[in-house]
N, C-alpha and C positions, 0 to 999 in steps of 0.2 A: 517333653515334660521334665521338669527338674524334680528329681526324687530326693534331693538334699533338704533336710529340715532348715527352716529359717534360723539364722544365727541369733542367739539371744542378745538383747541389748544389756551390756554391763555398764552401769552408770559410772562406777569409779574408774573405768577405762576410757570414758568419753571425754576427750579434751575440750570439746565445745561446751559440754555441760559444766565441767569444772571451771571454765572461764566465765560462766554465766552469772547474772545477778543472783539467781536462786541458789547457787553454790557458794556464795560469799562466806557463809558461816563455816563451810568446810575449809576454805582457803585460810581463814583466820585461825581455825583450830590447828591446821597443819603448821602454821608459823609458831605455834606453841609446842606441838608434839615433836616436830623434827629436831629443833635444838635440844629439847629435853633428852631425847634418845641419844644424841651425839655427846652431850655433856656427861651423861651417866656412863656411857661407854668409855669416855676419856678420864673418868674419875675426877672431874673438876668439882671441887668443893665450894669455892667462893672466888670472888674477883676483886680486883682494884680497877676501877673504871677511870679512864682518861677521856675528857672532853676537850675540844678545841677546834680552831678553824682549819678547814681543808685548804685554805689559801696561804698558810704560812709555810714557807720552805726554809731550808737551812741557809739561804742567802737573803740579803736585804736587811732593812732596819729591824724587822721582827724575827730575824733568823735565830737569835739567841734562844727564843722560846722553843723552836724546833730542837735545837741541840740540847737544851736543858730537859725537855720532855723525854728525849731519847736517853739521856743519862739517868734521870730519875727512874724510868722504866727498867733500865739495866740494873740499878741498885736494888729495886724491889724484887725483880726476878731472881737475881743472884741470892738474895736473902731467903726468898720463898723456897728455892731449890734445896736449901740447906736445912729446912725444917724437918724434924723427924716424923714423917707421916706417910702412910701408903696412898693417901689422896693428894691431889694437887691444890694447895691453898694459895690465895692471894694472886691468882693468875691475872695478868694484865689483860684488860678488855678495852677495845676502842670501837669507834664507829666503822672501822674497816677501810676507810678511804685514804686520801692523801693528807698532806700537811701534818698537823699535830697528831692525827690518828696514825699516820705512817710512822712518825717518830716514836710513838708509844710501842707499836708492834716491832719496830726495828730495834729498839732498846732491849726488848725481851729476847729477840734473836741474838743480839750481841752477847747476852749472858747464856746462850745455849738453851733457853727455855721456850716453852710454848706460849702462845697468846691467842686471844679470841678477837675476831672481827665481825661486827654486826653491821653489814653493809645495807644500804637502802637503794632500791631501784628508783631512779629519777629520770625525768624526760631528757635532761642533759646528763648522760650516763655517768654515774660515779662507779669507778671500777675498784674492786678490792686491791689494796696495795700488796706488794710482793713479799711482805714480811709476816703476814698473818699465817699461822699454822693452817695448812690446807684443810685438814679435817675439822677445824674449828672456825671455818669461814662460812658465814650464813648470809643469805640474801633475803631481805624483807621487802614486801610490797607495802605493808601497813606501818606507818610511823608509830602508831600506838603499841603495836606488838613488839616492835624494836625497842621502844622505851620500857616496856614491861621487862624485857630481858636485861636491859641495863640495870634496872633496880632489883630484879629478882635475886641475884646472887651477890650484889655489891656489898662489900664490907667497908669500903671507903671510896671517895670520889675526889679526883684531882681535876680542876677545871682551869685550863689554860685560856689565854685570850681567844675570842671567837666572835662570830656574828650572830645572826638570828637563830640558826640551828643550835649553837652552843647555849645561847640565852634560854631557848625553849627547854633544852635538856636540863640545864641548871635549875630553872624555876620549877620544873616538874618535881625534882627531888626535894628542893626547898619546901614546896607546898606539902609534899608527903611528910616531911619532917615537922613543919610548922603545925600541921593538923594532927600530928601524932597518929598518923594512919598506919605506920609500920610498927611491928613488934620490936625491932631492934634499931638502934641508932646507926645512921650511916654518916660518919664524919665527912665533912665537906671542906676541902682545901682549895681556896682560890689562888691560883698561881699568877703572880704579877700584881703586887699591891697597887702600883701606880696606874696600870691599865684599868683595873676593876673599879678603883675609886673615881676615875675620870668617866668611865662609861656608865656606871650605875651609882647614882647618888643615894647610897643606903641611908645616910643620916636624914636626908630629906623625906624619905618614906616614913621614918619615925616622927619627924617634925610635923608632917601633915596628918599623922594619926592613922596611916594605912597599914602599918605594921607596928608591933610592940617593941619596946627597947630590947627585951629579951630575945626577940627573933634574930637580932644581929649576932647572937651567940650560937646560931645554928651553923655558922661557918667561920673560918679563920683564914688569914692571908699567909702565904709563904712566898719566898723570893729566890731561894737557892736550892738546887737539887739535893745536896747533902742534908740541909736543914729540913726540907720537906720529907725526905726519907726517914730521918730520925723521928719526926713527928708522926708519920704513918705508923711506924713500929710502936711508938708510945701509945697511940690511940687504939691500936688493934690488940696488942697483947698476944697471948698464946692462942693458936688456932683451936677450934672446937673439934671434938672427936667425931668420927663418922665417915662414911664412904658415900660418894655421890653428892649431887647438888644440895647445898644447905640454903633453902629458900628463905627469904624474908617474907613473912606473912602479914596480911592486913590485920590490924588489931580489932578485936570484936568490940561491939558496943558494950560499954560498961566494964571493959577489962582494965586492969591496972597496968603499970609500966612493965610488969613481968608477963603480961598476957593472960593473967588469971582474973576471974570474976570476983 
């Protein structure tokens, strides 16, 4: 006869339960709370987000974009490191994978700074690149939670040439800006004027009446690392005071541009 009491079932230690459909809300919540804890611990105040194709390397006809993303990230990181603050402002953040994402993290490493990688688990595995700061490398299962973290701390967005994923990420932020859903403005720089005007006919959207002419003022084009860097500095100004993550919040119904009713 076994005199030992039956072991109690502890739900949060049950891996099968945590992987079940019923536990999906817990998995979603963990993809919010885990990065939050890590970013607070690292005193990350806000970010500059780089989007762009995982397929662009420093070789080939599109190689200049890799090299220029790396240089722009280096310039931003060097400048941010010199800001007089106990928090870390304007930290470069990428999707954590290869291509333009790697270039952004690599440029930050060139400047001796930290950078964030928000990687996504895919059937054809996307591995975090070697230049992301290890304690700021995050793995997401849910695209929408990953995109929340892109927007949550962003003070500016630089979008290099890319495919479906880049277009998805860009239009997500454009929609938030167009609908004035966010309390603060996130400047959007489209890097590579020729590429973007060929891939997206922005003027046609206005001509067909699907966006307003003023919606084209939500973004601007840049074509050189130094010019893009100067524009980022001009748009951002001095960093705000505070310690820990400075979230951009959803504007309440009836609130004005300052978030007040």
